[in-house]
C-alpha positions as a Python dict, from the first residue, in 0.01 Angstrom:
ca = {
    (1, 'M'): (0, 0, 0),
    (2, 'G'): (252, 161, -191),
    (3, 'C'): (159, 490, -386),
    (4, 'C'): (270, 366, -678),
    (5, 'D'): (192, 89, -955),
    (6, 'D'): (345, -238, -925),
    (7, 'P'): (526, -303, -1233),
    (8, 'T'): (495, -723, -1131),
    (9, 'E'): (156, -690, -1122),
    (10, 'A'): (-86, -762, -1435),
    (11, 'V'): (-201, -512, -1641),
    (12, 'K'): (-598, -514, -1576),
    (13, 'I'): (-789, -409, -1871),
    (14, 'N'): (-1201, -236, -1868),
    (15, 'R'): (-1368, -418, -2078),
    (16, 'T'): (-1502, -75, -2190),
    (17, 'D'): (-1182, 30, -2279),
    (18, 'V'): (-1099, -249, -2469),
    (19, 'A'): (-1427, -187, -2664),
    (20, 'R'): (-1343, 184, -2734),
    (21, 'I'): (-991, 147, -2831),
    (22, 'Q'): (-1136, -179, -3085),
    (23, 'Q'): (-1387, 109, -3230),
    (24, 'Q'): (-1113, 340, -3310),
    (25, 'Y'): (-893, 110, -3500),
    (26, 'G'): (-1179, -13, -3720),
    (27, 'D'): (-1274, 344, -3759),
    (28, 'L'): (-951, 448, -3872),
    (29, 'L'): (-876, 145, -4100),
    (30, 'R'): (-1229, 213, -4238),
    (31, 'D'): (-1095, 584, -4325),
    (32, 'L'): (-755, 488, -4411),
    (33, 'F'): (-913, 222, -4702),
    (34, 'T'): (-1196, 441, -4778),
    (35, 'S'): (-1107, 825, -4740),
    (36, 'D'): (-768, 1032, -4847),
    (37, 'P'): (-486, 861, -4673),
    (38, 'E'): (-319, 1204, -4671),
    (39, 'K'): (-613, 1377, -4488),
    (40, 'V'): (-632, 1081, -4266),
    (41, 'M'): (-253, 1125, -4142),
    (42, 'L'): (-320, 1489, -4126),
    (43, 'K'): (-622, 1428, -3887),
    (44, 'Q'): (-426, 1152, -3701),
    (45, 'L'): (-140, 1399, -3621),
    (46, 'N'): (-292, 1611, -3415),
    (47, 'E'): (-378, 1373, -3171),
    (48, 'A'): (-18, 1188, -3237),
    (49, 'N'): (268, 1195, -2949),
    (50, 'T'): (578, 1386, -2963),
    (51, 'Y'): (755, 1061, -3098),
    (52, 'L'): (515, 1027, -3377),
    (53, 'R'): (521, 1356, -3459),
    (54, 'E'): (944, 1365, -3499),
    (55, 'L'): (875, 1055, -3726),
    (56, 'A'): (627, 1190, -3922),
    (57, 'A'): (796, 1533, -3959),
    (58, 'V'): (1133, 1304, -4110),
    (59, 'N'): (995, 1059, -4298),
    (60, 'A'): (603, 1089, -4383),
    (61, 'H'): (570, 1002, -4769),
    (62, 'Y'): (352, 1352, -4786),
    (63, 'D'): (480, 1675, -4802),
    (64, 'S'): (174, 1817, -4631),
    (65, 'V'): (205, 1586, -4351),
    (66, 'R'): (586, 1668, -4291),
    (67, 'E'): (502, 2036, -4273),
    (68, 'Q'): (206, 1992, -4012),
    (69, 'A'): (424, 1763, -3797),
    (70, 'I'): (723, 2010, -3822),
    (71, 'K'): (480, 2287, -3727),
    (72, 'L'): (310, 2069, -3456),
    (73, 'L'): (661, 2036, -3292),
    (74, 'D'): (803, 2205, -3001),
    (75, 'K'): (1134, 2309, -2848),
    (76, 'D'): (1218, 1966, -2764),
    (77, 'S'): (1229, 1843, -3093),
    (78, 'L'): (1476, 2133, -3148),
    (79, 'A'): (1748, 1819, -3254),
    (80, 'I'): (1499, 1654, -3486),
    (81, 'L'): (1448, 2013, -3634),
    (82, 'Q'): (1779, 2086, -3697),
    (83, 'K'): (1863, 1718, -3825),
    (84, 'I'): (1582, 1800, -4115),
    (85, 'V'): (1757, 2145, -4176),
    (86, 'D'): (2111, 1975, -4202),
    (87, 'K'): (1973, 1693, -4444),
    (88, 'Q'): (1751, 1903, -4662),
    (89, 'A'): (1881, 2252, -4614),
    (90, 'E'): (1787, 2399, -4968),
    (91, 'T'): (1439, 2231, -4985),
    (92, 'H'): (1096, 2328, -4850),
    (93, 'I'): (1094, 2124, -4558),
    (94, 'G'): (1437, 2239, -4472),
    (95, 'K'): (1299, 2606, -4494),
    (96, 'I'): (1026, 2544, -4293),
    (97, 'A'): (1218, 2315, -4052),
    (98, 'Q'): (1482, 2624, -4047),
    (99, 'E'): (1165, 2911, -3978),
    (100, 'R'): (1031, 2662, -3707),
    (101, 'I'): (1363, 2673, -3532),
    (102, 'E'): (1402, 3030, -3549),
    (103, 'Y'): (1031, 3085, -3423),
    (104, 'L'): (1068, 2840, -3101),
    (105, 'S'): (1398, 3001, -3033),
    (106, 'S'): (1279, 3405, -3049),
    (107, 'K'): (987, 3227, -2861),
    (108, 'H'): (1155, 3070, -2574),
    (109, 'G'): (1422, 3387, -2615),
    (110, 'L'): (1135, 3615, -2517),
    (111, 'L'): (1027, 3409, -2252),
    (112, 'S'): (1346, 3369, -2128),
    (113, 'K'): (1384, 3773, -2077),
    (114, 'I'): (985, 3817, -1937),
    (115, 'F'): (1060, 3524, -1690),
    (116, 'G'): (1456, 3507, -1644),
}
């Protein structure tokens, strides 16, 4: 017996997990078709992983979604934030990204002074 998952073994999926995922997918589609898509995206953004948040920060159609995504990014996403600033420095989104960079830099600097 090994300590790790064997990548050559087929993934075993529990039926209740499949049913739960199908329900979540159905709920998402229902919300997209019957609600305001912008509100649905903002709700989903809070549960999204870092990659999806970065994608939303760079490419989302709604500025409110882009703003929220930028505010949710952490220091691991500084390169993405800088990319936004470089491309859109004079826009509202570019300014929000710059503010986030400054906040993360000062927060990181303060923590390194305390613990460093």
